[in-house]
C-alpha positions in Angstrom: -8.3 5.8 -0.2 -9.6 2.5 -1.4 -7.4 0.4 -3.7 -7.7 -3.0 -5.4 -4.7 -5.3 -5.3 -3.6 -6.3 -8.8 -0.6 -8.5 -8.2 0.5 -10.6 -5.1 2.7 -8.6 -2.9 5.5 -10.8 -1.6 9.3 -10.5 -1.3 10.6 -8.2 -4.1 7.3 -6.5 -4.8 6.8 -5.9 -1.0 10.3 -4.4 -0.8 9.6 -2.1 -3.8 6.3 -1.1 -2.2 7.9 -0.3 1.2 10.8 1.6 -0.5 8.3 3.7 -2.5 6.2 4.5 0.5 9.4 5.4 2.5 10.0 8.3 0.0 7.1 10.2 1.6 7.3 11.9 5.0 3.6 11.1 5.8 2.4 8.3 8.0 0.9 5.7 5.7 -1.3 2.9 7.0 -2.6 -0.1 5.1 -5.8 -1.6 6.4 -7.2 -5.0 5.4 -9.9 -6.7 7.5 -8.7 -6.5 11.1 -5.1 -5.7 10.1 -3.6 -2.2 10.2 0.1 -2.0 9.3 2.6 0.7 8.5 3.2 0.8 4.8 6.9 1.5 5.5 7.3 -1.7 7.4 8.4 -4.7 5.3 7.3 -7.2 8.0 3.9 -5.5 8.3 3.3 -5.5 4.6 4.3 -9.1 4.3 2.1 -10.0 7.3 -1.1 -8.8 5.6 -0.4 -11.1 2.6 -2.0 -8.9 -0.1 -3.5 -11.0 -3.0 -5.0 -10.0 -6.3 -8.7 -9.2 -6.0 -8.5 -8.0 -2.5 -9.5 -4.4 -1.5 -7.5 -2.4 1.0 -7.8 1.0 2.6 -4.7 3.2 2.6 -4.9 6.0 5.2 -2.5 8.9 4.7 -1.7 11.2 7.7 -0.1 14.1 5.9 -0.5 16.3 2.8 0.6 14.0 0.0 -2.4 11.7 -0.4 -2.8 12.3 -4.1 0.9 11.8 -4.8 0.9 8.6 -2.8 -2.2 7.3 -4.6 -0.5 8.0 -7.9 2.7 6.3 -6.8 0.8 3.2 -5.7 -1.1 3.0 -9.0 2.2 3.6 -10.9 3.8 0.5 -9.3 1.2 -1.7 -11.1 0.4 -3.4 -7.8 -2.9 -1.5 -7.2 -5.7 0.2 -9.0 -8.0 2.9 -7.6 -11.5 2.1 -6.6 -13.8 4.6 -8.2 
């Protein structure tokens, strides 16, 4: 799924993001440019330095893709790319 970043994801917002993704049993990967990181890894999420206006791909390996998409949009950190 393609998502647009709405708010910078640092410290507290990164922690909230990782905690939300950890609620799902699926493998969730965030891809930005050459980076591919585990969405459940705080250091990984901080390393990609997500900024407003950037587009990322979130790959879900499991059965909860729509629930994960909704959870990400509900955080206010992302919007779906149509």
